[in-house]
C-alpha positions, -999 to 999 in steps of 0.1 A, spaced: -152 -86 -342 -188 -99 -345 -201 -115 -377 -234 -104 -390 -258 -130 -405 -252 -119 -440 -214 -120 -436 -217 -155 -421 -238 -167 -450 -214 -152 -475 -184 -169 -459 -202 -202 -457 -211 -201 -494 -175 -192 -504 -161 -219 -482 -184 -247 -495 -179 -238 -531 -141 -238 -528 -141 -269 -507 -164 -289 -530 -145 -279 -561 -110 -285 -548 -111 -312 -522 -104 -339 -547 -72 -322 -557 -54 -335 -527 -22 -317 -526 -31 -282 -540 -16 -253 -521 -16 -219 -538 2 -191 -521 5 -155 -532 34 -147 -508 69 -138 -517 89 -162 -539 106 -190 -518 142 -184 -507 170 -207 -516 171 -238 -493 199 -242 -468 216 -276 -465 234 -287 -434 255 -319 -431 265 -332 -397 290 -361 -394 288 -378 -360 321 -397 -367 305 -430 -358 292 -440 -392 261 -418 -391 257 -387 -413 226 -364 -409 217 -341 -438 190 -314 -433 176 -293 -461 157 -263 -448 134 -247 -474 128 -217 -450 90 -221 -452 85 -245 -423 94 -276 -444 126 -296 -439 141 -327 -456 160 -348 -431 182 -377 -442 200 -399 -417 224 -426 -431 239 -452 -408 265 -475 -423 279 -492 -391 266 -518 -368 244 -496 -347 207 -494 -341 187 -461 -341 154 -448 -328 144 -418 -348 117 -393 -338 109 -372 -368 91 -340 -365 93 -327 -400 70 -324 -430 90 -346 -455 101 -382 -458 129 -395 -435 149 -422 -451 167 -443 -425 195 -467 -433 197 -497 -410 221 -526 -413 208 -561 -405 236 -570 -381 225 -548 -353 243 -550 -319 229 -558 -285 199 -540 -271 202 -516 -242 205 -534 -209 223 -565 -221 259 -555 -214 263 -581 -186 285 -611 -195 286 -643 -175 320 -658 -167 317 -692 -183 336 -714 -207 305 -717 -228 295 -689 -251 273 -662 -238 250 -649 -266 243 -612 -266 206 -605 -274 204 -606 -312 169 -594 -318 150 -564 -304 123 -541 -315 133 -512 -338 109 -482 -334 107 -454 -359 84 -424 -355 75 -399 -382 49 -371 -383 26 -371 -414 6 -340 -423 -24 -345 -446 -36 -312 -459 -57 -292 -484 -51 -255 -485 -64 -228 -509 -53 -192 -509 -77 -170 -530 -56 -139 -525 -32 -125 -500 -17 -91 -500 -13 -57 -483 -10 -22 -498 -3 9 -477 10 44 -478 26 64 -450 27 102 -447 47 120 -420 77 113 -398 85 96 -365 71 127 -348 37 121 -363 25 99 -392 -6 85 -408 -7 52 -427 -35 43 -450 -39 9 -466 -59 -21 -477 -54 -57 -465 -68 -87 -485 -62 -122 -471 -86 -150 -481 -74 -185 -471 -92 -217 -465 -78 -252 -456 -78 -283 -435 -45 -296 -421 -46 -329 -402 -14 -342 -385 -9 -378 -373 21 -396 -359 30 -429 -375 51 -455 -356 68 -484 -374 80 -513 -353 98 -545 -363 122 -570 -350 159 -566 -359 182 -577 -373 164 -584 -406 177 -616 -423 179 -618 -461 169 -655 -462 136 -651 -480 117 -654 -447 88 -632 -438 93 -602 -415 62 -587 -399 61 -550 -393 35 -529 -375 23 -494 -383 6 -476 -355 -13 -443 -359 -17 -416 -333 -38 -385 -340 -21 -353 -327 -26 -316 -324 5 -296 -334 14 -268 -310 8 -232 -323 -8 -247 -354 -43 -242 -367 -56 -274 -382 -86 -255 -397 -76 -225 -417 -104 -200 -422 -93 -164 -429 -114 -138 -446 -99 -103 -444 -108 -75 -469 -106 -43 -450 -95 -7 -453 -74 7 -424 -60 40 -411 -32 41 -385 -22 72 -366 10 73 -345 43 90 -338 61 107 -309 36 135 -308 6 111 -305 4 100 -269 -9 65 -263 -6 56 -300 -6 43 -325 -43 42 -331 -59 21 -358 -93 22 -374 -106 -4 -398 -136 -8 -421 -146 -41 -437 -146 -78 -428 -116 -89 -407 -122 -125 -396 -98 -152 -386 -119 -183 -375 -90 -207 -377 -89 -233 -349 -66 -259 -335 -78 -294 -326 -67 -331 -325 -71 -348 -359 -105 -367 -355 -103 -404 -360 -127 -431 -349 -157 -417 -330 -141 -383 -325 -157 -354 -343 -141 -320 -349 -161 -288 -354 -136 -265 -371 -157 -233 -373 -181 -215 -349 -219 -216 -354 -231 -198 -385 -265 -181 -386 -285 -197 -413 -322 -188 -407 -338 -158 -391 -364 -167 -365 -374 -134 -350 -364 -98 -347 -372 -73 -319 -371 -36 -323 -385 -3 -312 -392 31 -327 -362 54 -329 -337 28 -318 -345 2 -345 -337 -36 -342 -320 -44 -309 -322 -83 -310 -321 -109 -337 -328 -146 -330 -314 -169 -357 -312 -207 -362 -274 -214 -363 -256 -244 -379 -221 -257 -371 -207 -283 -394 -183 -310 -380 -164 -339 -395 -146 -371 -386 -131 -402 -402 -129 -439 -397 -106 -444 -426 -70 -432 -430 -50 -452 -455 -15 -456 -468 2 -476 -495 30 -500 -487 55 -513 -513 89 -530 -512 116 -529 -538 152 -540 -543 159 -572 -522 125 -571 -506 90 -581 -516 57 -570 -502 38 -601 -490 8 -587 -472 -7 -553 -462 0 -533 -493 -31 -512 -485 -30 -501 -448 -62 -489 -432 -66 -473 -398 -100 -469 -382 -94 -457 -347 -66 -440 -326 -35 -460 -316 -45 -488 -340 -16 -511 -349 -18 -526 -384 6 -554 -394 21 -558 -428 46 -585 -440 77 -581 -461 100 -608 -473 138 -601 -476 161 -620 -499 185 -617 -528 158 -609 -554 177 -583 -574 213 -593 -581 222 -557 -592 216 -542 -558 225 -550 -522 197 -530 -506 160 -533 -498 135 -504 -495 102 -506 -476 81 -475 -483 48 -462 -469 33 -434 -490 1 -419 -503 -14 -411 -468 -50 -401 -472 -77 -389 -448 -113 -399 -459 -142 -378 -446 -166 -406 -436 -185 -388 -409 -204 -355 -411 -225 -339 -384 -243 -306 -380 -250 -289 -347 -280 -266 -345 -281 -236 -322 -304 -207 -312 -282 -176 -317 -291 -144 -299 -276 -113 -316 -279 -80 -298 -273 -47 -314 -239 -33 -309 -249 -3 -288 -263 -26 -260 -237 -54 -262 -221 -38 -232 -250 -51 -211 -261 -82 -230 -234 -101 -248 -243 -124 -276 -249 -160 -266 -260 -193 -282 -282 -221 -270 -275 -257 -282 -304 -275 -297 -294 -308 -313 -269 -326 -335 -278 -344 -367 -258 -371 -384 -255 -365 -421 -226 -389 -428 -244 -409 -455 -242 -383 -483 -207 -373 -475 -194 -409 -473 -208 -416 -507 -188 -387 -522 -155 -404 -510 -139 -371 -502 -103 -372 -490 -72 -352 -485 -36 -365 -487 1 -360 -480 31 -358 -502 52 -373 -474 65 -409 -472 83 -431 -447 113 -449 -462 131 -478 -445 164 -488 -461 180 -521 -454 214 -533 -467 227 -568 -470 256 -571 -445 292 -572 -456 312 -598 -436 329 -581 -407 357 -597 -387 365 -583 -353 377 -602 -322 381 -581 -291 394 -586 -255 368 -567 -234 380 -575 -199 410 -588 -179 404 -596 -142 431 -611 -119 419 -627 -87 442 -606 -66 464 -575 -70 489 -584 -43 505 -618 -39 537 -635 -26 563 -657 -43 549 -691 -50 512 -680 -50 488 -691 -78 469 -661 -93 438 -668 -114 432 -645 -144 399 -643 -162 398 -630 -197 366 -622 -216 367 -621 -254 339 -611 -277 333 -617 -314 320 -583 -326 319 -594 -362 293 -610 -384 307 -645 -387 323 -672 -365 360 -668 -359 389 -690 -348 417 -675 -327 440 -680 -297 445 -659 -265 478 -653 -247 484 -638 -213 516 -619 -203 531 -602 -172 549 -572 -186 565 -587 -217 568 -623 -203 545 -650 -215 525 -666 -187 504 -690 -209 482 -693 -239 452 -713 -250 461 -749 -259 436 -751 -287 421 -726 -311 389 -709 -298 358 -710 -320 334 -681 -312 302 -673 -330 294 -638 -340 278 -615 -314 288 -639 -285 314 -637 -258 334 -662 -237 353 -661 -205 387 -679 -205 404 -689 -172 442 -688 -169 466 -696 -139 498 -678 -131 524 -696 -109 545 -669 -93 572 -693 -82 606 -679 -92 592 -645 -103 613 -617 -88 597 -593 -64 581 -562 -80 551 -547 -98 538 -564 -130 511 -554 -155 489 -582 -168 480 -582 -205 457 -604 -225 460 -606 -263 438 -623 -289 454 -633 -321 443 -614 -353 418 -631 -376 419 -626 -414 407 -592 -424 405 -580 -388 384 -548 -388 398 -533 -356 432 -543 -344 432 -519 -315 408 -540 -294 427 -573 -296 446 -567 -264 438 -552 -230 457 -546 -197 443 -544 -163 459 -529 -132 492 -538 -116 499 -570 -96 526 -566 -68 547 -597 -58 561 -590 -23 574 -608 8 555 -614 41 563 -591 70 574 -608 102 578 -587 133 597 -602 163 592 -586 197 615 -597 225 603 -591 261 615 -600 296 596 -616 325 578 -584 333 566 -581 297 589 -552 291 608 -549 257 644 -560 256 666 -538 234 697 -550 216 686 -587 217 698 -608 188 672 -625 166 681 -652 141 658 -669 116 667 -702 101 703 -695 111 709 -673 81 689 -641 88 699 -620 118 688 -588 133 689 -568 166 659 -554 185 655 -517 188 645 -497 219 610 -512 216 623 -547 215 613 -551 179 631 -567 150 614 -566 115 620 -591 87 606 -598 52 604 -634 42 587 -657 17 559 -681 27 572 -711 47 580 -725 81 608 -709 101 626 -714 135 629 -680 151 655 -677 179 662 -647 202 690 -644 228 708 -619 249 738 -628 270 729 -661 287 691 -659 280 677 -676 250 643 -688 236 629 -699 202 596 -706 185 585 -723 152 565 -700 129 544 -712 99 544 -680 78 513 -676 56 507 -639 61 520 -608 78 527 -620 114 539 -606 148 559 -630 171 566 -623 208 595 -642 225 602 -639 262 637 -641 277 635 -649 315 658 -663 342 655 -701 348 643 -696 384 611 -678 371 586 -702 356 577 -693 320 559 -712 293 583 -729 269 588 -709 237 569 -677 229 536 -669 211 526 -651 180 498 -627 170 488 -612 137 498 -576 129 475 -550 143 467 -566 177 477 -550 210 505 -564 231 492 -592 252 491 -589 290 517 -603 315 517 -642 314 499 -661 342 532 -679 353 548 -645 364 517 -634 383 515 -668 402 552 -667 411 549 -632 425 519 -642 446 537 -673 461 568 -652 469 548 -625 486 529 -651 507 562 -668 518 577 -634 527 547 -626 549 548 -659 567 585 -656 575 581 -620 586 553 -628 610 572 -656 626 603 -635 633 582 -606 647 563 -631 669 595 -645 684 607 -610 693 576 -602 711 579 -634 732 
């Protein structure tokens, strides 16, 4: 719907009068809507020390309260229109990415400081509702009906959202030292939200519809029905926002003709715009905190980070908390510009051919008079940072048990690494014991002293001599300290270690490298077995040196074996007239059977040669 010059002027006068008379009342918001509904409160317990309480007022406003009472950090991204108190302990744990622990006898300190980031959305606003309502009457049924009514909705306002980010190093120490915090401002444009509110509707309407009215319903209106609200990023620094379209302010020329009347008006249009180089907030500290510097925070450009300093200590014996609060956020109108346009307004009956259009002329800076008025709008929101002096926590934990091997043999030495961590808030003294099943392997010879938030790797050695064969679970246990907070993490098990014998496979072969079944194999004169059809006799033995002997009937042979792993031994039983290397040979498990020995091949070649020589001599004599 197109605005006439007179309507634009009327709207401008109403808007300027209301704005100038109410802008210094920063938080006025009058609504003629239905009375507010009862708020709905929701409490969520995350069962890790954090409780979130949300109060929904069912009008777009929510109160969100997050309380954290355990040693955890939090990054909160608030997107509500009320304050967000956040409880943070000053014994925060390690930052993300610092879980790695070096294996060393010296303490490994987990990162004790990192940047805490808290984001909250602040909405500075001024709104005025002159009147808002609707009255109508409907005659007819669903087959056909007519509705007659009146709509009145006159609203004006400016709503300017920004995002405030608070950053500081944690943990905060209550030792009367200074802590520097930073407040960064980021102008934003809320989605589906009109930062400028400009509604002027006072019209009579008739609506015709129903099942018998094809293509309906049809609506006719008479009277002003304007919604000039716009969405834009909150202007800060050199940015300027123009919240309403150009307004015709001065008639320059009119063109008309007999019978048809005026068909074109040329007006001088104006378009006001504003900006700011001054957004402020008040900072104060109470309880066990004192504001040192930066009680009046001023931002002048986007993404500006302003420091302020707070000192934490035991200033109030009656409390164990400190509160740092940013409040009274205010947007000052320090820049005012006016754009001038040539506005071409065609009569409605020819707009189908020539639509209205504007030609930009110039922009005039009128910031001086506005700046002197010191106009501003504010917010009822605040950012609250709660800190509590820590209660001493005592918690020693075994966080890893790592044996060097998971399979060993009687007499082996197994290294066991145990990592312990002090999860509490003070240094602790304790001992660590290591067990296989329920049998003690060893324990630390002196008490371990470990600072809070540090870890240490302890090395233990298990001599498996005399330990029966079998599967054993390794467990490390740290002794309890006074007032231990969590006794469930003082011990830890890791996997199963198997103590077993080495495998020795004896293969007995003949001079042709063929297996000899039913041969007798003896080891150290006390272990005996017979070979199977493949000439194999398996044994399981402890680590050591053994004399392995094989014999069958009058054939016998032996070999010395130094058993340090699973081994395969081959022993050859041959007649004395066939040369054969003394003893046998051994190969590890998994290798293929070796080829026929060189001594057998050489003897066969010599025998064949002698046979050929004798054969030729005898056949030669017969021919003679």
